[in-house]
C-alpha positions in Angstrom: 16.0 -4.6 3.1 15.7 -3.3 6.6 13.7 -1.4 9.1 14.6 0.3 12.3 12.1 1.4 14.9 13.3 4.8 16.1 10.4 5.7 18.3 7.4 3.6 19.2 4.2 4.2 21.2 3.9 0.4 21.7 6.4 -2.3 22.0 3.8 -5.0 21.1 4.6 -7.3 18.2 2.7 -10.3 17.0 4.0 -13.3 15.2 1.2 -15.7 14.6 0.5 -15.1 10.9 2.3 -16.9 8.1 3.4 -15.2 4.9 1.5 -16.2 1.7 1.8 -15.4 -2.0 5.3 -13.9 -2.0 8.2 -13.3 0.4 8.2 -10.0 2.3 11.1 -7.9 3.7 11.6 -6.1 7.0 10.2 -2.6 6.4 7.4 -3.8 4.1 3.8 -3.4 5.1 1.3 -6.3 4.9 -2.4 -7.0 5.2 -3.0 -9.4 8.1 -5.8 -11.9 7.8 -6.6 -13.2 11.3 -9.3 -15.6 10.0 -7.0 -17.6 7.7 -3.9 -17.0 9.9 -1.8 -15.4 7.2 -0.6 -12.1 5.8 0.6 -10.8 2.4 1.5 -7.6 0.7 -1.6 -5.6 -0.4 -2.8 -6.6 -3.9 -4.2 -3.2 -4.8 -3.9 0.4 -3.8 -7.5 0.0 -2.4 -6.2 -2.7 -0.1 -3.2 -0.6 0.8 -5.4 2.3 1.7 -7.4 0.4 4.3 -6.7 0.4 8.0 -5.3 -2.5 10.0 -2.0 -2.9 8.0 1.1 -4.1 9.8 4.8 -3.5 9.5 7.1 -6.5 8.9 9.8 -6.4 11.6 11.5 -9.8 11.3 15.3 -9.7 11.7 18.1 -11.9 10.6 19.0 -14.2 13.5 22.6 -14.0 12.3 22.7 -10.2 12.0 25.3 -9.8 14.8 27.8 -12.0 12.9 26.9 -11.4 9.2 25.9 -7.8 8.4 26.4 -8.2 4.7 23.8 -10.9 4.2 21.4 -9.3 6.7 20.8 -6.5 4.3 19.0 -8.9 1.9 17.1 -10.9 4.6 13.5 -11.8 3.7 10.6 -13.7 5.2 9.7 -16.6 2.9 6.3 -18.0 2.1 5.1 -20.2 4.9 7.3 -18.5 7.6 5.9 -16.5 10.4 6.1 -12.7 10.1 7.0 -10.6 13.1 4.4 -7.8 12.7 3.9 -4.4 14.4 0.7 -2.3 14.1 1.9 1.3 13.6 0.5 4.1 15.6 0.4 7.8 15.0 3.7 9.3 16.2 5.8 6.1 15.6 9.0 6.8 13.7 10.7 4.2 11.5 13.7 4.2 9.2 13.5 1.9 6.2 15.1 1.3 2.8 11.9 -0.3 1.5 10.6 2.7 -0.5 9.8 3.4 -4.2 11.0 6.5 -5.9 14.2 8.4 -6.9 16.0 9.1 -3.7 17.3 12.5 -4.9 13.8 13.6 -5.8 12.3 12.8 -2.3 12.3 15.7 0.1 11.6 16.0 3.8 7.9 16.6 4.2 6.8 14.3 1.4 3.9 12.1 2.4 4.1 8.3 1.8 1.7 5.4 2.0 1.9 1.7 1.1 2.2 0.6 -2.5 -0.5 -1.8 -3.8 0.1 -1.4 -7.6 2.6 -3.7 -9.3 3.2 -1.2 -12.1 4.6 1.2 -9.5 7.0 -1.2 -7.9 7.2 -3.8 -5.2 4.0 -4.4 -3.3 4.1 -3.4 0.3 6.9 -0.8 -0.1 6.4 2.8 0.9 5.6 5.2 -2.0 4.7 8.9 -2.3 0.9 9.0 -2.3 0.0 11.9 -4.6 -3.8 12.1 -4.6 -4.5 8.9 -2.7 -6.2 8.9 0.7 -4.7 6.2 2.8 -5.5 5.2 6.4 -1.8 4.7 6.9 0.4 7.7 6.1 3.9 8.8 6.9 5.9 11.9 6.4 9.6 11.9 5.5 11.5 13.5 8.4 15.0 12.6 7.3 16.9 11.1 4.5 19.6 8.7 5.7 21.0 5.2 5.2 20.6 1.6 6.4 23.2 -1.1 5.7 24.8 1.5 3.3 21.5 1.7 1.3 19.5 4.9 0.9 16.8 5.0 3.5 14.0 7.3 4.8 13.1 8.1 8.3 9.3 8.2 8.4 6.9 9.5 11.1 3.5 8.0 11.1 0.9 10.7 10.7 -2.2 8.6 10.1 -2.9 5.0 11.1 
């Protein structure tokens, strides 16, 4: 469970929102709620299609000494999430996606999942006919921590 920021138009992160409802992983996308001071994975595709979503960028503080456990690092309920608002042109690499890796091709368009029947909430998923405010195109298939991963360029935010 990981994310790498390959190219960024802004180095601004914010960390004043706590995770609620369920743990999230680096590479997931959450809905920030500045009024209540928390964030969570979108509860529906409708919520995942809105603007204002943020990428979870927490990292394991022990990553330099323990790469094996870092691949499963998560942000628990009640912990602060390190979040980044994605901008058009940003490029990220993440293993937090839904779909059969061999069936995904460069050029596929992804958005954030908000349907439990599809898979984990907050992961990236091929959008099909959805119109989402946050969209990314697959620019490369690669690996992170030995797991299949996708390099995504943000094309709408």
